[in-house]
Structures are given as C-alpha cells and as structure tokens.
LOLUM-975049 format. One record per residue (C-alpha): residue in one letter; x, z, y. Coordinates in steps of 0.001 Angstrom, whole numbers, plus 500000, padded with zeros to 6 digits. Layout:
BEGIN
aXZY;...
END
This chain:
BEGIN
x630029260840338405;x630264261549342066;x630445260470345677;x629437262691348542;x629458261945352258;x630597265098354021;x631589266327357405;x635113267394356652;x637198270388357597;x640399269462359392;x643837270879359829;x644813271422356199;x648072270031354874;x649286270101351301;x652464269096349562;x652374266982346448;x654859267794343661;x656933264805342540;x656899264280338807;x658711261574336854;x656284258868335784;x655013259426332236;x654798256729329636;x651871254283329421;x650202253243326180;x647373251031325131;x644691252824323200;x641804251602321154;x638608251904323196;x635049252081322014;x631734251078323520;x629933253960325160;x626847254026327314;x628200255679330423;x625723256502333133;x627288254945336205;x624440255702338578;x625547259213339436;x626710258374342952;x625103260661345518;x624534259825349136;x624940262223352041;x625554265978351636;x626625267680354856;x629375270270354610;x628773273351356650;x632066274799357816;x632076278180359470;x629315279769357366;x631581281233354749;x630974284828353619;x633435287623354276;x636511287098352048;x636848289279348981;x639625291846349186;x643029290686348082;x644735292505345180;x648351292281343900;x647110290335340833;x646199287394343071;x649804287013344214;x650907287181340603;x648446284441339614;x649445282288342551;x653125282557341635;x652361281628338014;x650284278667339258;x653232277353341256;x655405277629338164;x653066275440336106;x652139272967338859;x654691270323337887;x653521270436334236;x649923270227335354;x650631267040337312;x652578265593334393;x649652266279332037;x647313264649334472;x649457261529334765;x649823261263331007;x646030261521330496;x645426259118333331;x647664256513331748;x645917256975328388;x642200257245329207;x639576257405326444;x635826256782326660;x633199259271325597;x633384260322321949;x636781258685321647;x638891261361323349;x641051261851320233;x644421261675321903;x643339263871324786;x641792266470322437;x644916266532320276;x647102267131323335;x644858269969324469;x644570271591321023;x648337271586320465;x648929273118323932;x646361275905323367;x647567276793319910;x651022277151321290;x649664279646323813;x647950281787321184;x644363280714321681;x641874280577318775;x641038276878318707;x638057275096317177;x638265271315317150;x635691268617316489;x632915270229318482;x630447267527319570;x632781265109317761;x635873265412319958;x635340268574321969;x637419271775321830;x636404275403322107;x639177277905322556;x639098281690322916;x641649284058324452;x640946287766323969;x642434289807326744;x644462292988326313;x643291294663329419;x640269296473327959;x636564295585327773;x635190292999330131;x632956289952330322;x633325286716328421;x634124284037331046;x633726280402330057;x635616277603331834;x634645273954331358;x636488270623331709;x635113267188330796;x637583264772329159;x636065261244329089;x637015258181331145;x634933255188332336;x634783251457331559;x636423250583334892;x639490248379335443;x641952250226337578;x643058248633340869;x645345251404342134;x649057250546342233;x650518253580340429;x653388253806337917;x650989255609335574;x647957253398336225;x645833252703333174;x646458249438331276;x643976250307328514;x641393247640327668;x638196247807325617;x634985245973324956;x631973247137326956;x628625245418326938;x630107242399325239;x632841242027327889;x636494242961328005;x637009245679330589;x639558248257331520;x639297251957330876;x640114254329333756;x639803257934334734;x637812256808337798;x635954260121338135;x638884262563337929;x638263264023334495;x642009263717333881;x642418266242336717;x639855268579335180;x641653268607331847;x645051269205333473;x643775271980335669;x642193273801332747;x645327273284330603;x647305274879333425;x644784277770333866;x645011278390330119;x648794278701330335;x648656281105333289;x645922283266331704;x647760283429328394;x650845284660330241;x648715287400331826;x646860288260328633;x647982291862328610;x646271292604331935;x643148290448331263;x639973292432330621;x637370290775328371;x637672287247327003;x638190283741328311;x636475280907326546;x637556277316327273;x635191274359326850;x636924270965326760;x633905268708326649;x633580265041325555;x631178262419326877;x629965263788330189;x629450260197331356;x627096259622328450;x627258257584325234;x624653255806323109;x623816258715320877;x621289261545320484;x622756263889323082;x625209264114325956;x628458265948325373;x627493269275326831;x624137269342325132;x625679268594321753;x628332271244322283;x625610273812322925;x623735272648319851;x626859273012317769;x627401276591318896;x629974276278321590;x628411279179323532;x628192281434320503;x630451284193319167;x631477285295321655;x628594284283323935;x629786283832327577;x628407286060330264;x629048283285332829;x630509279797333077;x632519278084335783;x632895274318336257;x634528272118338925;x634694268502339902;x637318266712341987;x635809264478344620;x637066261958347186;x634483262873349763;x636267266164350552;x639829266455351968;x642540268056349918;x642564271839350318;x638812272224350612;x636021273295348241;x632304272561348503;x629635274676346825;x626074275937347221;x623738278486345600;x620696277318343629;x619875273604343086;x623216271714343424;x622972268491341389;x619781266642340503;x618148266131337166;x618554262532336024;x615837260736333994;x615920257073332998;x612660255310332168;x611625251967330783;x608214250480331580;x606858247664329450;x603951245712330950;x601923243542328677;x599601240696329904;x598560237407328330;x600860234399328445;x599585231196329961;x600636228104331913;x601841228807335386;x599478226188336795;x596454227984335283;x596942231704335868;x593204232370335490;x593597231734331723;x595999234630331331;x597079238040332651;x600221238045334743;x602534240979333835;x604889240134336683;x602100240637339232;x601075243823337533;x604678245050337488;x605054244292341141;x601971246291341981;x603297249158339910;x606725249094341738;x604941249178345070;x602609252027344080;x605451254180342633;x606899254375346127;x604078256683347107;x604941259280344484;x607825260557346627;x606715259384350090;x603100260640349887;x602869263155346969;x606134265108347116;x607110267779349611;x610656266512350109;x611285269140352776;x611054271806350069;x612622269843347294;x614076266299347523;x613327263610344917;x614277259990344367;x612368257470342260;x613868254024342040;x613225250879339982;x616502249016339457;x615680246392336822;x612732243989336646;x612810241423333835;x610086238917333078;x609749235288331964;x612094232568330882;x610688229516332621;x609310228779336083;x605962227321334897;x605152229921332256;x603456233230332993;x605079235489330407;x603446237794327888;x605485240790328957;x607661242168331747;x610063245120331573;x611068247524334295;x613809250202334293;x614381252940336774;x615756256403337489;x614208259654338667;x616228262385340410;x614693265854340957;x615840269421341623;x613269271501339722;x611684271381336282;x608113271628337639;x608719268767340079;x610483266832337307;x607518267154334950;x604929266337337635;x606654263121338776;x607219261952335257;x603493262452334556;x602503260622337748;x604692257589336933;x602872257176333674;x599421257704335199;x599974255237337997;x601516252537335780;x598858252787333144;x595927252848335591;x597173249815337567;x597849247811334460;x594471248677332971;x592723247792336239;x594383244334336207;x593457243701332545;x596930244469331232;x598678247339329515;x601629249519330558;x603721251674328216;x606423254033329547;x609324255529327699;x611570258224329100;x615141258541327817;x615239261797325919;x618869262307326914;x618194262854330631;x620263265560332381;x618558268703333712;x619420269754337269;x622525271893337872;x621395275089339427;x624078277554340505;x623131281113339645;x622337282933342913;x624033286178341910;x627139284512340511;x627412282275343572;x627143285357345825;x629987286972343930;x632122283823343794;x631789282677347401;x633881285634348793;x636600284706346275;x636716281191347610;x636623282463351189;x639640284662350523;x641391281629348964;x640565279012351622;x638818280593354565;x636385278244356244;x637706275421354089;x635425276739351356;x632149275164352650;x628577275269351650;x627116271766351065;x623641270325350739;x622113269412347349;x623524266244345824;x621542263562344050;x624230263054341433;x623746264430337980;x626046266306335591;x625559267632332066;x627215270911333021;x623516271863333405;x623268272268329627;x625809275159329888;x624490276678333115;x620872276913331975;x622044278902328920;x624260281384330848;x624765281989334596;x626871279164336015;x628814278285339137;x629787274670339781;x631892273568342767;x633659270487344173;x637416270261344911;x638645267825347565;x641363265346346647;x641590262950349651;x644927263417351465;x645482264152355127;x645356260989357205;x642594259389355103;x638989259723356158;x637023261037353194;x633989259138354445;x635816255848353763;x637998256837350816;x637208255015347566;x634485256993345859;x634451258442342334;x633714255612339827;x635539253082342035;x638434251045340550;x640331252141343671;x639652255901343185;x642806257731344125;x643710261374343656;x645930263443345991;x647559265567343336;x648058268442345806;x644332269053345311;x644913270061341698;x646564273274342898;x643379274130344867;x641376273705341680;x643800275747339653;x644010278593342119;x640253278710342495;x639870278864338696;x642383281696338347;x640972283708341228;x637419283348340014;x638423284545336583;x640408287478337987;x637533288613340198;x634861288106337572;x636795290140334996;x638220292785337348;x641770291835336357;x644209294315337819;
END
C-alpha cells in the first residue's frame, strides 16, 4: 500500500533477533485485483512536537518483558508467512496458522469471515472495561521478490494472464506476526486485563475483483458486532521511516481512493476525412485537459488536498481510422466526504458537457468499491499520542496527510480508530532511498517488529486501564 517520504529521526539503534530460516513452500495462487496505486508522495515528519509522555506503570514493564520473550517466535512467524504468501481471498494457510495459534491461547475464534478472515475475542479477568479491537491485514501482492533472503518467496501465480511471483511486498506478514505476538502476550496477562480484546485478521486489503474490499466485507458480516468495539487500533510497517520510530496524526490521515472509467463515444470515420465523423480521441483529450482545473482552480488544497489523475487513455486500432469510442481511466484521492462527492460530481459534469459540446457523448462509471478516507479519531489520538511518547520519546512523530489509501477506514468510520506507521528501515540506510512498499526489493528490518508489538501492547494497556 504505502510509500512516504519523511524527514527522519536519527540516533536510534535496534538489535535484530536471529532466527533459524523457516521452510519455503510453493502455494497455489489466485488472480486478485490488487490496487497497486497506493503509493503516497511526501509527508513530512515533525520531530520534537510530541505530547507529554503518559505516566509509566509497573504493567508496562511486565508487558515489555513478555514482548521480549515472544520476539523470536514473532520473527519466526513473520518469516514463515513471508515465505508462503497468499493473495487476497486466498489466505487459507495464513488464516489456519492464526486460528490454531489463537485457539491454543484460549481465544473464542470465528473463521471464514469475509471468506478467509478471522475474528477472535479474549475476555479479560480484570473487571469491566472497554472492548478494544486490533486489526492486521493478511494478503500479499502479485510481485516477484528480488530480495536475497533464505526465506524469500518462491511462490508463483497467474495474474492478468501472466505468470508472476507472489510477495509480501507491503509488510502484511509483519502485521500478522505482530498481532499473533500481541495475542500471546495479552492471553498471558488475561487475569489483569479489564474489558475485552477483539482481534481482526483481515483478508484482501489490497483489493480483489469482488463486491467489497476485505474490511468492508468483514463489517458487513458482523465482525464489529457482539461485542461491539469501543475503539480500534491499526498499524502499518513502512520503509520511509527508520526502525524505532512511529508516525501518526489526528484527523485525516490517508486519502479516500476512487477509480473511474470514462467512455467517450463519437462517430467512426476515415482519418483523412474527420469532418464526416466525431473524434472521441480529441474529445477525450479536451476532457483530460479540463479535468486538471478541478483541483487547480476549484479546490482549496490549502484546506484539504486532492489529486485527480487520468492514467489510461485507450482509443483506436489503426492510424487512419478515427474510432467510434475512446476509454479513459483515472483515480481520485480526497480527504473528506463532502470534497469527495463534489469532485466526483464535477468530473461527470465536465466530461458530459465537453462531449456534448463537441457532438459526442461521455459516460462515467465510478468503482463502487472505492476506499473512504482514514480519519483518526481526535479524542483517541489525543489519548494515544502520550502512550507513544512514553514509548519512543520524540521518535513518535506527527506526519502530514498521506495520499495513499487503506480499507482500515471501513472499521474506523464505524468506531473510533487510531492508525499509525511503524518504521522498518535499519540504521545506515536512508529511508528516502530505501525500496518502497510494493517494490520487489522491499526489505524489512525485523527489529522494527518489536516497536510495533510494544506500541500495540502499551496502547491496549492504557486504553483499558490495565494495572
């Protein structure tokens, strides 16, 4: 999903835990329609503006000690999942691994949610308290791995009519391993845990050719019901932050993503006699040019950024034939529902009016499976930021909004949510030049998993009042 260009905090050093390489296996892959355009540009980290750290309590030391005990297992799980990646809706092996682990810890486990997702519940023994949901996405990407690791993926599948590799090029293997580790630590501290923890192991965050994204389908199938969470936390590892740092922000964090297809109809004729027809390529070109004004002249990008891009323009099969139709495809990124609705409306109005004025016709279709924006709840962010400050000091940094998209938004628009980024680029490597998420050379410094695990545990402890 992600790539962020950030000014990085310096001076942090972490130690990776060596783990024996796990076995590799070839798995059956399946075609899935992953959205690979979720690669944001610049977001500037703002070190030094962290809130006052939350007070430390003895339970935090207990959780940190338990995290250290499970770290080697967490890395082993990550390597096993990395060597055996599965595309969206095909996460059968991963889901089975997770379900077996959770049942062994005493969780109530529901499988097959949104096809391959898992919902698990742990009721604490420390008295009444909130229901805290934790989410991890499980799917991989149709990317052929180019990283020389003993546990590198060798899995192949067919994608778009071509044979390609399958790789955890966005770090979802890390997310699963971190949440499996958190589940183990929390189960071990069940007696002192107030309230309830609900785990959401989600399929198909990258998108598949079906009616709904993984998170949306999980919500529709009752993943947030009985017990209904009071809040939900989600994280994402990212190469644009150094190991040992976390990036977050209140309010709009990740953009809404909407894909559109625009069909322009003219009248086919000989290329030497254009006056006998209506040229849909010329009409489409005029539409592409005019659409640039929607953001540059109609949108207050100081208040709320937006991006509108046309990435595909198809028309004609021969140089001397003006075709009957042309087709355009593009993407819209916005940070608010009102802005999102307005720009969608204006794209249609502009395209239709230009086509009509040039004696043609334009029809626009918006993909109904677009992702809403991820908006971190202001109150939950205000309560969570001091936790991260206690954990990392000024290495927990506020960042700017990011034009990437994430279907965590389907959870966080149902209940208050807090979504943050965990750095996984090691010391000595410039995050600005590190291979980005979705790259075949995407590499994870496994020391960063501990940062994600400790953040998860501390956020749960502070949200529940664990003593």
